[in-house]
Every structure is written in structure tokens, then in C-alpha cells.
C-alpha positions as CSV (number, residue, x, y, z in Angstrom):
1,M,59.8,72.4,77.3
2,T,57.5,74.6,79.3
3,P,58.2,76.0,82.7
4,A,55.2,74.0,84.0
5,M,56.7,70.8,82.6
6,L,60.0,71.6,84.3
7,R,58.3,72.2,87.6
8,Q,56.3,69.0,87.3
9,L,59.5,67.0,86.5
10,W,61.5,68.4,89.4
11,S,58.5,67.8,91.7
12,L,58.4,64.2,90.5
13,I,62.2,63.9,91.2
14,E,61.7,65.2,94.7
15,K,58.8,62.8,95.4
16,T,60.7,59.8,94.1
17,Q,62.4,57.8,96.9
18,A,66.1,58.6,97.2
19,N,67.1,54.9,97.1
20,V,65.4,54.5,93.7
21,L,67.2,57.5,92.3
22,L,70.5,56.1,93.6
23,K,70.2,52.4,92.7
24,L,69.1,52.6,89.0
25,D,71.7,52.9,86.2
26,D,71.5,56.0,84.0
27,T,69.2,54.7,81.3
28,S,66.9,53.0,83.8
29,L,66.6,56.1,85.9
30,V,65.7,58.3,82.9
31,Q,63.1,55.7,81.7
32,C,61.6,55.4,85.2
33,L,61.2,59.2,85.5
34,L,59.8,59.5,82.0
35,N,57.3,56.7,82.6
36,Q,56.1,58.3,85.8
37,L,55.8,61.7,84.1
38,Q,53.8,60.1,81.3
39,Q,51.3,58.8,83.8
40,D,50.3,62.4,84.6
41,Q,50.4,63.8,81.0
42,T,50.7,62.6,77.5
43,L,54.1,63.3,75.9
44,N,54.7,63.3,72.2
45,H,58.0,61.9,70.7
46,E,59.7,65.3,70.6
47,Q,58.8,66.1,74.2
48,T,60.0,62.7,75.3
49,H,63.3,63.2,73.5
50,I,63.9,66.7,75.0
51,L,63.1,65.5,78.5
52,S,65.3,62.5,78.1
53,D,68.3,64.7,77.0
54,Y,67.5,67.1,79.9
55,L,67.5,64.3,82.4
56,H,70.7,62.7,81.1
57,N,72.4,66.1,81.4
58,R,71.3,66.4,85.0
59,L,71.8,62.9,86.3
60,S,74.7,64.0,88.6
61,L,72.6,66.8,90.1
62,I,69.6,64.4,90.6
63,R,71.9,61.8,92.3
64,D,73.6,64.5,94.4
65,L,70.2,65.7,95.6
66,A,69.0,62.1,96.3
67,Q,72.2,61.4,98.2
68,Q,71.5,64.4,100.5
69,R,68.0,63.0,101.3
70,Y,69.2,59.4,101.8
């Protein structure tokens, strides 16, 4: 995962409405973010898998940040 991809991912998380980040279950939230990211760039299977793992490992942080914005 490149630094540019990480920046793009966290920018996407910040732009996503807090209520969306809070209401979706874990799997749906990861899928939602991956789908939005894939609209901006093409991801291969390996990149998608790495990003999925990364997001799953940071769901608590993502939800904490969303709760602060809510």
C-alpha cells in the first residue's frame, strides 16, 4: 500500500458522513469504503485484500473519529 493510497483512503473516510460510518456493520462499512475508493482508482485483488485488512484493523479508530464529528 502506497502512502498516496493511504492518504486517499483517509481523505475518503473524512469525507464520508459520520452517520454512515456509525450505522453500518463492520463488513458493510469496509465494503462501502472499498467501493468508494474503487470509483477513483482501479484496485487489483491484492490491493483490495490489503485495504480490507487495513480497514478491519482500524474500524474502532474510524468509528471513534466519526463519533467525534457526529
